[in-house]
N, C-alpha and C positions, 0 to 999 in steps of 0.2 A: 398325784399330778394330773391336771386337767389336760385332756387331749384336744387342742384347738384344731379346727379345720379337718375334722375326721368324720366319717360315717361308719358306724359300728352296727353290724347285723348280729342278731342273736335268735335263739329258738328255745322253746321249752320242751325238754325231753319227755315230759309226762303230760303234755297238753298239745292239741293240734293248733298251736298259735305261734306265729313268728313276730319278731320285733325289730325295730331299727331305732338308732339314736344318732342324731346329727348335732354337731357343734361347730359353728362358724365364728372365727375370730378375725384373723387378718384378712381373709377373703371378704367378709362382710364389711369390715372397715374400709377396704379399698373401694368396693362397689358403692357403698353409701357415701363415701367421701368424694366421689367424682362429681357430685352435684350438691348444692346447698339445700339439702332436704330438712324440713322441720321435724321435730321428734315424732309426731304421729305418722308421718310418711315414712320415716326411717323404720319405725316399728312394723308397718305393713310390708315394706320391702324385705325386712328380715324374715318375717313370717313366710312370705311367698318363696324366698330363696330356700328356706328349710323344706317347704312342701315340695318344691321342684327336686331337691336332692333326695328326699325320702321316696318319692314316686319313681324316680329314675332307678333306684336300687331295687324296688319291687318289680318293675317291669323287665329289667335285664335285657336290653336290646342294644344294638349298635346304631347310634344316631344321637339325636337331641330331643329332649323333652322340654316343652314350654308350657308354663302356666301364664295365661294371658287374659287380661280384661281390657276391653275397649268400651268406653262410655261416652255419652253425650252431655253428661252433667259435670259436676265438680271434679270427678276423677276421669281423666281422659284416657290414660293408659297405665296399666300395670303389666310388667313383663319380667318373668324370672325364668332363666334357662339353665339346664344342666345336661351335659352329654354323658356318654357311657364311660368316659375317662374322668368324670366328675370335675370337669371344668365348669365353673358357674359364672354367670353375669346377670345383671338385672337393671331395670329402669322404671321410673315412675314419672308420669306427667299429670299434673293436676293444678287446680287453683291454689292460690296462696292462703295461708292462715286457716287451714282446715284442722279440725279436731279428729281424733280417731273415730269418733262416732259419726262425724260427717262423712268420712271415707267409707265406713260400713254402709251407711245409707245410700251412698253414691253407687254402690254395686247394683242397686235396683234399677238403675238407668243405663243399662248396657248389657254386654254378653261376656260371660266368663267361660273360657274353654281350656281344655288340656289337649295339647297337640304333640304328636310324635312325628319327627322328621327323620326317616331312615336314609336320606340321601336320594340322589337322582335315580338309582337303580332299585330302590325299595319302595314298598307301598307306604304311604303316609296315613295318619289317622288323626281325626279331630273329634273330640267328645265335648258336648256342651254341658256345663255344670250349672244346674239350677241353684240360684241363690236362695239360701234358707237360713233361718235362725239369726240373721244379721251378723253372720260370722263366717270367715273363710274356713275355719275348722269344720263347722257343721255342714257347710256346703260340700267340701271334699268328702267328708264321711258319707253324706247322702248320695253323692255320685257313685261311690264304690258299692254302696248298699243297693241302689236301684239299677245301675247300669252294669255292674260287674258281679252282682250278687255275692259280694264279699263283705262280711262284717269287718269294719275298720274304725279305729279310734285314733285321734291325734291330740297331742298336747304341744303347745308352742310357747316359747318365752324369749323375749327380746329386751335388751337394754341398749345403752348408747353404743357400746363397742362389740357386743356379742349377740348371737342368735342361736337358739337351740330348739330341737324338735324331737319328739318321741312318738313312735307309731307302733300300734299293735294291729295284727290282722289275722283272721282265721286262715289257715293254710288253704290254698286253692284246691277245689275238688271235694273237700271234706263236707261242706254244707250241702252238696248236691247228692249225697248218699240217700237212697230211697228208704233206708232203715230208720224208723221213727225213734228207736232207742238210741241209735248213734247220734241223731239230731239232738236229743235231750242231753246226752253226755257232752257234746260239743258246746251246747248252750251253757251248761253248768261251768265248764272250764272257762268259757269266754266271760261270763258274768263275774266269776271270781277274780280273774286276772285284770279285767278292766276296772273293777271296783277298787282293788288295791293300788293300781296305777293312778287312779284319779286322785289319790292322796298326795301325788308328787307336787312339790312347790316350785314356782318359777325360779326361786333362788337356787334350789338344789339342781335344777336342770342346767343352770348357767355356771354354777360354782363347784359342783362335784365331778370327780372323774367318773367315767361311765361304769367302771367296775364297782365303785362304791355306791353309785346310784342304783345299779341293778341289785346289788347286795341289800341295800336298804329297802327297796321296793319288794323284792321277792326273796326274803330270807328262808322260806320253806320250799322254794321251787328249785328244780334242777335246770339251770340255765346254761346252754351251750353257746359260747361266744366265738365268733369267727374273726378272722384277721381284719383290722381296720382298713378303710379306704380313705386315702388322703384326698382332700378337696382343695382346689386352687381356683383363683380368679383367672380367667383368660378370655380376652375379647377376640372375636373373629374378624374384626375390621382389618383392612389392608389397602394399600395403594390401588390395587386392582379393582377393589370394590368402589373406591373413589372414582376411578375412571368410568366404571359402569354408571355411577350416579350422574356424572357429567354427560355421558352418552344419552341419558334419559332426558336431559335438558333440551337437546336439539341444538343445531348450529346457531340459529338466530339468538336464542336466549343466552347461550354460552358467550357469543360475541358481545352481546350487550353487557354481560357481567364483566368481561375483560375490559371493555371500554371504560366502564365506570371505576373498576378497582385494580386493573392491570393483572390481577391474578384471580383465580377461583380457589377458595378454601373450602374443602369438604371436611366437616367435623363429625366424628363418630358420636352418635347420641349416647352410647353406653359409656365409653371411657374418655370422651372429650379430646381424643387425639386428633390433630389437624394434619390434613394432607393438602399441600399447596401445589397448584398447577398454573404455570405461566402460559403465554400464548403458544409457545412451541409445544408444550406438553398437551394442551387442549387440541391443537391441530393434529397431533399424533393419535389422540383418542379417536377422532372422527375418521382419520385415515384407516385405522384398524377396523372401524365399523363398516368400511366400504361405502361411506356416505357419498352421495353425488354432490354434496355441498361441503367439501372439506376445507375450502379456502376461508381463512379468517382475515378480515381486513384490518 
């Protein structure tokens, strides 16, 4: 049985390497179905969501991890988020009629970052990911190799309704050992495991249960599997955030919008949910802000 919408951690008992497998079904369909994405964009979104989930499991923090790209070319925005409860959401804004290759080339005209948001009381982090290999996979691998000094490999597979990802990483601290022999042993284990994992097919990643997949990839390895983590779609939009968006408009612009349409509709970019505010609602928003211009004509 295939385990949809789960993240599965595992570790090799006889090698200093850990792994994760993610499979998105209903969560991916919900996110991708909220906008009319063409196939290439849908594939990129699925890949980014898998990356966000896999990295969240590695880092183990309380807060939200975001994989974000902002560009000035054909790809304007890619955003995939996962929090420590494994609630995911995502969004893509780009030109129409793009091929997957167009999207990859568009990454050269913008900035790709990994961001950690620990909340108002915690320190946040942002790491810039250098675009390399014309591939999201190679860029994330390069980021961990250069910025975190952790050997990391990723495999991703996406079809119309599902997305899956597989990650291997050397255990933190192992590669920093000063002993040359230990470094050689780590490298041998790493090369062996990444070589056999590279034989994984996109179909197997999407269609096999994680136990059968791991058994097929590592028949001679002692693999310890941990309890799965359920993944769900959840948007953080709310009426309160809609009020904050109206507050940013200012009284004059809000008044002009009301005069034209009688109501202000705030639509969430992620889930397309609409929050409707009439004249009384908007007046209350500015009253809460303590504005000196709360009167709406």
